[in-house]
VEXDREN-2710 file (C-alpha; in Angstrom, 1 decimal):
% VEXDREN-2710
k/r/px/py/pz
1/MET/75.0/92.9/134.3
2/ARG/75.9/93.2/138.0
3/ARG/72.7/95.0/138.7
4/PHE/70.8/92.4/136.7
5/ILE/72.4/89.4/138.7
6/SER/72.0/91.2/142.0
7/THR/68.2/91.0/141.7
8/PHE/68.3/87.2/142.1
9/SER/68.6/85.6/145.5
10/LEU/69.9/82.1/144.8
11/THR/71.2/79.5/147.2
12/SER/74.8/78.2/147.0
13/LYS/73.5/74.9/145.6
14/GLN/71.6/76.7/142.9
15/TRP/74.6/78.8/142.0
16/GLY/76.8/75.7/142.0
17/LEU/74.4/73.9/139.6
18/LEU/74.4/76.9/137.3
19/LEU/78.2/76.8/137.2
20/LEU/78.6/73.1/136.8
21/LEU/76.0/72.6/134.1
22/PRO/77.9/74.6/131.5
23/ILE/81.0/72.4/132.1
24/PHE/79.0/69.2/131.7
25/PHE/77.2/70.4/128.6
26/SER/80.4/71.8/127.0
27/MET/82.3/68.5/127.6
28/SER/79.4/66.5/126.2
29/ILE/79.1/68.7/123.1
30/SER/82.8/68.8/122.6
31/TYR/83.1/65.0/122.8
32/VAL/80.3/64.5/120.3
33/ILE/81.6/67.1/117.8
34/THR/85.2/65.9/118.1
35/SER/84.3/62.3/117.6
36/TYR/82.2/63.1/114.6
37/ILE/84.9/65.3/113.0
38/VAL/87.8/62.9/113.8
39/HIS/86.0/59.9/112.5
40/GLY/84.9/61.8/109.4
41/LYS/88.5/63.0/108.8
42/ALA/89.9/59.5/109.3
43/ARG/87.4/58.0/106.8
44/GLU/88.2/60.8/104.3
45/VAL/91.9/59.8/104.6
46/GLY/91.1/56.1/104.3
47/ASN/88.9/56.6/101.2
48/PHE/91.4/59.0/99.6
49/ASN/94.2/56.4/100.0
50/LEU/92.0/53.6/98.8
51/GLU/91.4/55.6/95.7
52/ARG/95.1/56.0/95.3
53/LEU/95.5/52.3/95.7
54/GLU/92.9/51.7/93.1
55/GLU/94.7/54.0/90.7
56/LEU/97.9/52.2/91.3
57/LEU/96.3/48.8/90.7
58/ALA/94.6/50.1/87.6
59/GLN/98.0/51.2/86.3
60/SER/99.4/47.9/87.3
61/GLU/97.0/46.2/84.8
62/SER/98.4/48.4/82.1
63/ILE/101.9/47.5/83.1
64/ASN/101.0/43.8/83.1
65/GLN/99.5/44.0/79.6
66/PHE/102.7/45.6/78.3
67/ALA/105.0/43.1/80.2
68/ILE/103.2/40.0/78.9
69/THR/103.7/41.1/75.3
70/LEU/107.5/41.1/75.7
71/LYS/109.5/38.2/74.4
72/GLU/112.0/36.4/76.6
73/GLY/115.3/38.3/76.6
74/ASP/113.6/41.7/76.5
75/CYS/114.4/42.6/80.1
76/GLY/116.1/45.8/78.9
77/LYS/112.9/47.1/77.5
78/LEU/111.1/46.2/80.7
79/SER/113.6/48.1/82.8
80/GLU/113.4/51.1/80.5
81/TYR/109.6/51.1/80.7
82/MET/109.6/51.0/84.6
83/ARG/112.3/53.7/85.0
84/PHE/109.9/56.6/85.9
85/LYS/107.4/54.7/88.0
86/PRO/108.5/55.4/91.6
87/TYR/105.6/53.8/93.3
88/TYR/106.4/50.4/91.8
89/ARG/109.2/48.3/93.1
90/GLY/109.4/46.5/89.8
91/VAL/107.9/43.9/87.4
92/ILE/108.8/40.1/87.3
93/LEU/108.0/37.9/84.3
94/PHE/107.4/34.2/84.7
95/ASN/106.5/31.1/82.7
96/GLU/105.5/27.6/83.6
97/LYS/109.0/26.8/84.9
98/ALA/110.4/29.9/86.7
99/MET/110.6/33.6/87.0
100/TYR/113.0/34.6/84.2
101/CYS/113.0/38.4/84.1
102/SER/113.0/41.3/86.6
103/SER/112.8/45.0/85.7
104/THR/115.3/45.7/88.5
105/ALA/117.8/42.9/88.1
106/GLY/117.5/41.8/84.4
107/ASP/117.6/38.1/83.5
108/ILE/116.9/35.9/86.6
109/ASP/116.2/32.3/87.3
110/LEU/114.0/31.9/90.4
111/PRO/111.6/29.2/91.4
112/LEU/107.9/30.0/91.1
113/ASN/107.2/29.7/94.7
114/SER/109.9/32.2/95.8
115/LEU/107.3/35.0/95.7
116/LEU/104.0/33.0/96.2
117/PRO/102.9/29.4/96.2
118/GLU/102.7/28.1/92.7
119/ASN/99.0/27.5/92.8
120/LYS/98.3/31.2/93.4
121/LEU/100.3/32.2/90.3
122/ALA/97.6/30.5/88.2
123/ASP/95.2/33.3/89.0
124/SER/95.0/37.0/88.0
125/ALA/94.6/38.7/91.3
126/HIS/96.1/41.0/93.9
127/TYR/97.9/39.9/97.0
128/ILE/99.9/41.2/100.0
129/VAL/103.2/39.4/100.4
130/PRO/105.5/39.7/103.4
131/GLU/108.6/40.1/101.2
132/THR/109.9/39.8/97.6
133/PRO/113.1/38.3/96.2
134/ALA/114.4/41.9/95.8
135/ARG/113.8/43.0/99.4
136/SER/113.6/40.3/102.0
137/GLY/111.4/41.1/105.0
138/VAL/109.8/44.1/103.4
139/PRO/106.1/43.7/102.5
140/ALA/104.6/44.6/99.2
141/ILE/101.3/44.6/97.2
142/ILE/101.5/42.5/94.1
143/SER/99.3/42.4/91.0
144/ILE/99.4/39.2/89.0
145/SER/98.3/38.7/85.4
146/LYS/98.7/35.5/83.4
147/ASN/98.0/34.7/79.7
148/VAL/96.3/31.3/79.7
149/GLU/97.3/30.6/76.1
150/THR/101.0/31.3/76.4
151/HIS/101.3/30.3/80.1
152/ARG/103.3/33.4/80.7
153/GLY/102.5/36.1/83.1
154/SER/103.8/39.1/85.0
155/ILE/103.8/40.3/88.6
156/VAL/103.8/44.0/89.3
157/VAL/105.2/44.8/92.8
158/ILE/103.9/47.9/94.5
159/GLU/106.0/49.4/97.3
160/GLY/103.8/48.6/100.2
161/GLU/105.9/50.3/102.8
162/TYR/105.8/53.7/101.1
163/PHE/102.0/53.3/100.6
164/VAL/101.3/52.8/104.3
165/ASP/103.8/55.5/105.4
166/ALA/101.8/57.9/103.2
167/PHE/98.9/57.7/105.8
168/ILE/101.1/58.9/108.6
169/GLN/102.8/62.3/108.8
170/PRO/105.4/61.9/111.6
171/GLU/106.4/65.6/111.5
172/VAL/102.9/67.0/111.9
173/PHE/101.4/67.5/115.4
174/PRO/98.8/66.4/116.2
175/ARG/98.7/63.4/113.9
176/LEU/95.3/62.2/112.9
177/VAL/96.4/58.5/112.4
178/SER/99.1/56.8/114.5
179/ASN/99.0/53.3/112.9
180/VAL/97.6/51.9/109.6
181/VAL/97.1/48.4/108.5
182/LEU/96.1/47.4/105.0
183/GLY/94.3/44.0/104.7
184/LEU/93.7/41.7/101.7
185/HIS/92.8/38.0/101.6
186/GLY/93.8/37.4/105.2
187/ALA/97.2/39.0/104.8
188/THR/98.1/42.4/106.2
189/LEU/100.6/45.2/105.4
190/PRO/102.6/45.5/107.6
191/SER/102.8/41.8/108.2
192/VAL/102.6/42.2/112.0
193/PRO/100.2/45.0/113.0
194/ASN/101.4/47.0/116.0
195/PHE/98.4/48.8/117.2
196/GLY/98.4/50.8/120.4
197/ASP/95.6/51.8/122.7
198/GLY/93.9/54.2/120.3
199/GLU/90.5/53.8/118.8
200/ILE/90.5/51.7/115.5
201/ILE/88.1/52.3/112.7
202/SER/87.9/50.4/109.4
203/VAL/87.3/51.7/105.9
204/LEU/86.3/49.1/103.3
205/ALA/86.9/49.6/99.6
206/ASP/83.8/49.7/97.3
207/ASP/84.6/46.3/95.8
208/LYS/85.2/45.0/99.4
209/GLU/88.5/43.6/98.4
210/PHE/90.8/45.8/100.5
211/VAL/90.2/47.0/104.0
212/ILE/92.1/49.7/105.8
213/LEU/92.3/49.8/109.6
214/LEU/93.2/53.2/111.1
215/GLU/94.3/53.7/114.7
216/LEU/93.2/57.2/115.6
217/SER/95.8/59.3/117.5
218/ARG/94.7/60.1/121.1
219/GLU/96.7/63.3/120.9
220/PHE/94.8/64.4/117.8
221/PHE/91.4/63.7/119.6
222/ARG/92.5/65.5/122.8
223/HIS/93.9/68.5/120.9
224/PHE/90.6/69.2/119.1
225/PHE/88.5/68.2/122.1
226/TRP/90.0/70.9/124.2
227/ILE/89.7/73.4/121.4
228/TYR/86.0/72.8/121.0
229/PHE/85.7/72.8/124.8
230/GLY/87.3/76.2/125.1
231/VAL/85.0/77.6/122.4
232/SER/81.8/76.0/123.6
233/LEU/82.3/76.6/127.4
234/PRO/81.7/80.4/127.3
235/ILE/78.7/79.8/125.1
236/CYS/77.2/77.1/127.3
237/PHE/78.0/79.1/130.4
238/ILE/76.1/82.1/129.0
239/ILE/73.2/80.0/127.8
240/VAL/72.8/78.0/131.0
241/LEU/73.4/81.0/133.3
242/LEU/70.8/83.2/131.5
243/SER/68.4/80.4/131.1
244/GLY/68.7/79.5/134.7
245/LEU/68.3/83.0/135.9
246/LEU/65.3/83.7/133.7
247/PHE/63.7/80.4/134.8
248/LEU/64.2/81.2/138.5
249/ARG/63.3/84.8/138.4
250/LYS/61.4/86.3/135.4
251/LYS/62.9/89.6/134.7
252/TYR/62.3/92.0/131.9
253/ARG/65.4/92.6/129.9
254/HIS/65.8/95.5/127.6
255/SER/67.3/94.6/124.2
256/LEU/69.8/96.9/122.5
257/ALA/67.1/97.9/120.1
258/ASP/65.0/99.1/123.0
259/ASP/68.1/101.0/124.3
260/ILE/68.4/102.7/120.8
261/ARG/64.8/103.7/121.0
262/SER/65.2/105.2/124.5
263/GLY/68.5/106.7/123.4
264/ILE/66.8/108.7/120.7
265/GLU/64.2/109.9/123.2
266/ASN/66.9/110.8/125.8
267/GLU/69.2/112.5/123.2
268/GLU/72.1/110.1/124.0
269/PHE/73.2/110.2/120.4
270/PHE/75.5/113.1/119.2
271/LEU/77.2/114.0/116.0
272/VAL/80.8/114.3/115.0
273/TYR/81.9/116.0/111.8
274/GLN/84.7/115.1/109.4
275/PRO/85.8/117.8/106.9
276/VAL/85.8/117.2/103.2
277/ILE/88.6/119.0/101.3
278/CYS/88.5/120.3/97.7
279/ALA/91.4/118.8/95.8
280/GLU/91.8/121.9/93.7
281/ASP/92.5/124.5/96.3
282/GLY/92.8/122.5/99.5
283/LYS/89.9/124.2/101.3
284/SER/87.1/122.6/103.2
285/LYS/83.9/122.7/101.3
286/GLY/81.8/120.7/103.7
287/VAL/81.6/118.0/106.3
288/GLU/80.1/114.6/106.8
289/ALA/77.9/114.2/109.8
290/LEU/78.6/110.9/111.7
291/VAL/76.5/109.7/114.5
292/ARG/77.9/108.4/117.9
293/TRP/76.2/106.9/120.9
294/GLN/77.0/107.6/124.5
295/HIS/75.2/104.7/126.2
296/PRO/74.5/105.4/129.9
297/GLN/75.9/101.9/131.0
298/MET/78.0/100.7/128.1
299/GLY/79.7/103.9/127.4
300/LEU/80.6/104.9/123.9
301/VAL/79.1/102.3/121.5
302/ARG/80.7/101.9/118.1
303/PRO/78.5/102.7/115.0
304/ASP/79.2/99.4/113.4
305/LEU/77.5/97.7/116.4
306/PHE/74.3/99.8/116.7
307/ILE/73.7/100.9/113.1
308/PRO/72.9/97.3/111.9
309/ILE/70.7/96.7/115.0
310/ALA/68.9/100.0/114.2
311/GLU/68.3/98.8/110.7
312/GLU/67.0/95.4/111.8
313/GLY/64.8/96.9/114.4
314/LYS/63.2/99.4/112.0
315/LEU/64.8/102.3/113.9
316/ILE/67.1/103.6/111.3
317/VAL/64.5/106.1/110.0
318/PRO/63.8/107.7/113.4
319/LEU/67.5/107.7/114.1
320/THR/68.2/109.4/110.8
321/ASN/65.5/112.0/111.5
322/TYR/67.1/112.6/114.9
323/ILE/70.5/113.2/113.1
324/PHE/68.9/115.7/110.8
325/GLU/67.4/117.7/113.7
326/ARG/70.6/117.5/115.7
327/ALA/72.7/118.9/112.7
328/LEU/70.2/121.7/112.3
329/LYS/70.7/122.6/116.0
330/ASP/74.5/122.3/115.8
331/PHE/74.7/124.6/112.7
332/ALA/72.1/127.1/113.8
333/ASP/74.7/129.6/114.9
334/MET/77.6/128.5/112.6
335/LYS/79.2/130.8/110.1
336/VAL/80.4/129.0/107.0
337/GLU/81.6/129.7/103.5
338/PRO/78.9/130.0/100.9
339/GLY/78.1/126.6/99.3
340/PHE/79.2/124.7/102.4
341/ARG/77.7/121.2/102.4
342/ILE/76.7/118.7/105.1
343/ALA/76.6/115.1/104.1
344/PHE/74.2/112.7/105.8
345/ASN/74.3/108.9/105.6
346/VAL/70.8/107.7/104.7
347/ALA/69.7/104.0/104.4
348/PRO/67.6/103.2/101.3
349/GLU/64.6/102.2/103.4
350/HIS/64.3/105.9/104.4
351/PHE/63.1/106.6/100.9
352/THR/60.1/104.4/101.4
353/GLN/58.4/106.8/103.9
354/ASP/55.3/108.5/102.7
355/ASP/56.4/112.0/104.0
356/ILE/59.9/111.7/102.6
357/GLU/59.7/114.8/100.4
358/SER/58.3/117.0/103.2
359/LYS/61.1/116.0/105.5
360/PHE/63.8/116.7/103.0
361/ILE/62.2/120.0/102.0
362/HIS/62.3/121.0/105.7
363/LEU/66.0/119.9/105.9
364/ARG/66.9/121.8/102.7
365/ASP/65.1/125.0/103.7
366/SER/66.4/125.0/107.2
367/LEU/70.0/124.6/106.1
368/GLU/69.7/127.1/103.2
369/ARG/68.9/129.8/105.8
370/ILE/72.4/129.5/107.1
371/GLY/74.1/129.0/103.7
372/VAL/74.4/125.3/103.9
373/LYS/73.4/122.7/101.3
374/PRO/72.4/119.1/102.2
375/LEU/74.1/116.1/100.6
376/ILE/72.4/112.7/101.0
377/GLU/74.8/109.8/101.0
378/ILE/72.9/106.5/100.3
379/THR/74.4/103.5/102.0
380/GLU/74.5/100.2/100.0
381/ARG/73.7/97.7/102.7
382/GLN/70.2/97.1/101.2
383/LEU/69.2/96.6/97.6
384/LEU/68.3/99.8/95.7
385/THR/64.9/99.2/93.9
386/PRO/63.4/101.1/91.0
387/ASP/60.9/102.8/93.4
388/ILE/63.9/104.1/95.4
389/PHE/65.5/105.4/92.1
390/GLN/62.3/107.3/91.4
391/CYS/62.2/108.8/94.8
392/ILE/65.9/109.8/94.6
393/GLU/65.2/111.6/91.3
394/SER/62.3/113.5/92.9
395/LEU/64.6/114.7/95.7
396/ARG/67.2/115.8/93.1
397/GLN/64.5/117.9/91.4
398/LEU/64.0/119.6/94.8
399/GLY/67.6/120.6/95.0
400/ILE/68.8/117.8/97.2
401/LEU/72.3/116.5/96.2
402/VAL/72.6/112.7/96.2
403/ALA/75.7/110.5/96.5
404/ILE/76.4/106.8/96.7
405/ASP/78.5/106.1/99.8
406/GLY/81.3/103.5/99.9
407/PHE/80.9/102.7/96.2
408/GLY/82.1/99.2/95.3
409/THR/81.4/97.4/98.5
410/GLY/77.6/97.1/98.5
411/GLN/74.7/96.3/96.1
412/THR/75.5/99.0/93.5
413/THR/77.3/97.8/90.3
414/LEU/78.9/99.7/87.5
415/SER/76.1/98.9/85.2
416/LEU/73.5/100.1/87.7
417/LEU/75.1/103.6/87.6
418/GLN/74.0/104.0/84.0
419/THR/70.4/104.2/85.1
420/MET/70.7/105.6/88.6
421/PRO/70.3/109.4/89.2
422/LEU/73.3/110.7/91.1
423/ASP/75.4/113.8/91.8
424/TYR/78.3/112.5/93.8
425/LEU/80.1/109.1/94.0
426/LYS/82.1/108.3/97.1
427/ILE/84.9/105.8/96.5
428/ASP/85.3/103.4/99.5
429/LYS/88.5/103.4/101.5
430/CYS/89.4/99.8/100.5
431/PHE/90.1/101.0/97.0
432/ILE/92.1/104.1/98.2
433/ASP/94.3/101.7/100.2
434/THR/95.4/100.0/97.0
435/ILE/97.2/103.2/95.8
436/GLY/100.9/102.4/95.4
437/GLN/100.3/98.7/95.5
438/ASP/100.6/96.4/92.5
439/SER/97.3/94.4/92.8
440/VAL/94.2/93.6/90.8
441/THR/92.1/95.8/93.0
442/SER/94.3/98.8/92.3
443/HIS/93.2/98.9/88.7
444/VAL/89.6/99.0/89.8
445/LEU/90.1/102.4/91.4
446/ASP/91.2/103.9/88.0
447/THR/88.2/102.3/86.3
448/ILE/85.8/103.8/88.9
449/ILE/87.3/107.3/88.5
450/GLU/87.3/107.1/84.7
451/LEU/83.6/106.0/84.7
452/SER/82.6/108.7/87.1
453/HIS/84.2/111.4/84.9
454/LYS/82.4/110.1/81.8
455/MET/79.1/110.2/83.6
456/ASN/79.8/113.7/85.0
457/TYR/79.7/112.6/88.7
458/VAL/81.5/114.6/91.3
459/VAL/84.0/112.1/92.8
460/VAL/84.8/112.0/96.5
461/ALA/87.6/109.7/97.9
462/GLU/87.2/108.7/101.5
463/GLY/89.8/107.2/103.8
464/VAL/92.7/109.3/102.5
465/GLU/95.5/108.8/105.0
466/THR/98.8/109.5/103.2
467/GLN/100.1/112.3/101.0
468/GLU/100.9/109.7/98.3
469/GLN/97.2/108.8/98.1
470/ALA/96.2/112.5/98.0
471/ASP/98.7/113.3/95.2
472/TYR/97.6/110.2/93.2
473/LEU/93.9/111.1/93.5
474/THR/94.5/114.8/92.7
475/SER/96.5/113.8/89.6
476/ARG/93.4/111.8/88.4
477/GLN/91.1/114.8/88.9
478/VAL/89.2/113.4/91.9
479/HIS/87.2/116.4/93.1
480/PHE/87.1/116.0/96.9
481/LEU/89.2/114.2/99.5
482/GLN/88.3/113.0/103.0
483/GLY/90.3/111.2/105.6
484/TYR/92.7/111.3/108.5
485/LEU/95.4/113.1/106.4
486/PHE/93.3/116.2/106.7
487/ALA/91.2/115.8/109.8
488/LYS/89.6/113.2/112.0
489/PRO/85.8/113.3/112.9
490/MET/85.4/115.9/115.6
491/LYS/82.8/117.3/117.9
492/LEU/81.1/120.6/117.0
493/ALA/83.3/122.7/119.3
494/ASP/86.4/121.3/117.8
495/LEU/85.1/121.7/114.3
496/LYS/84.5/125.4/114.9
497/LEU/88.1/125.9/116.0
498/TRP/89.4/123.8/113.2
499/LEU/87.5/125.7/110.5
500/VAL/88.8/129.0/111.9
501/GLU/92.4/127.8/111.8
502/HIS/91.8/126.1/108.4
503/PHE/90.6/129.2/106.7
504/LYS/93.4/131.3/108.2
505/HIS/95.9/129.3/106.4
END
């Protein structure tokens, strides 16, 4: 990167512009995103609570219908009916003369205008009142229903203070909403709104009867603004910097795929080998060849970074062919036990090559000269097609052993195994890690092992790290074990020493 930047001779103003533009773009993007998200969240809160209010009002209608049917003197029944309705302050019954019954106070004798002017009691509607006879100075939402034939009615009082407080979470930081006002027919709840200097948005009910005014918390906006700013600034900086540099000085830039291609030509890739242990006698019966990349500038690059790029760039096949040839060179002068196996990871697209059989025949014959048998481990990152199945079966007829690598984490399913030609099945580490744990996934491991035995597959467990795991797998007749408990992946020289010491013991 330093060498790349040094090729550009920019003035101080140009560099200053390149450094300031990302800040400007990042702040603009963060402001737009934060505004959109905060407004959206506030409207979600408003609509959610309007729905709650509609549910309370709908239930109020049911309460009104019940209350109107009561005879005078049945206040006890009304109190019992309202006992387990915490959102409602109570129910008041009235006739033409006065309010005569309250679910909270029993028989009462209050003038009609003590809650609302008498003319409003003639209608069935909803109102916001600044107070009720039961709680002076505390606002509420009331639902009025009147029987025009009997001239009797009921008033359901909803606890307005609790309803508004539900919008605001005082113990949560940052709060989305700092103040809420519910409006209806010119009245508000609370009676005297106390808005600050925050932005106010309104949410109108579908029937346009109620409106909610929400004051957005500045702390909430600033909190998320700086989060998005921190996330977007590096991205904007990289985009603007590279775009500016490429605009001012056109420079050819190698992609990582290009580096992989040149790395194969320059033999920057090397192999490490991890032993595979026979569970029956504890001896190493083979190794898995794993590729590593020593990049000239970046140093050691992890396989999980360059393997997907090689697959996307159609370079996995030449890289795999390179691995075959490298392994043949490494083992050319090796002395191993008869039947020793080398496992190679092979992507499914490798089997679509026209000369696939000749390549594997060459690999088989070359390894057999030194007493080694190849094992092809098919990775599951791509879908295995019927054509690939046919190719795999052809290779097995040539004496090439085939395994599914990391079974259970890719495209292969249990049902697919019934039609797929295989010799080995490697169980992924994620299932081995469940040994000793009481989880749903732990039962999957036993199912895989049992199915493999029924289908006469040789079972290999990878990622074995503890003796408990090894004992568990051995008790269930898993044939081979591989993992850090026995040996880590090692270079060829270390493998030679390890094998000597291993077979001594």
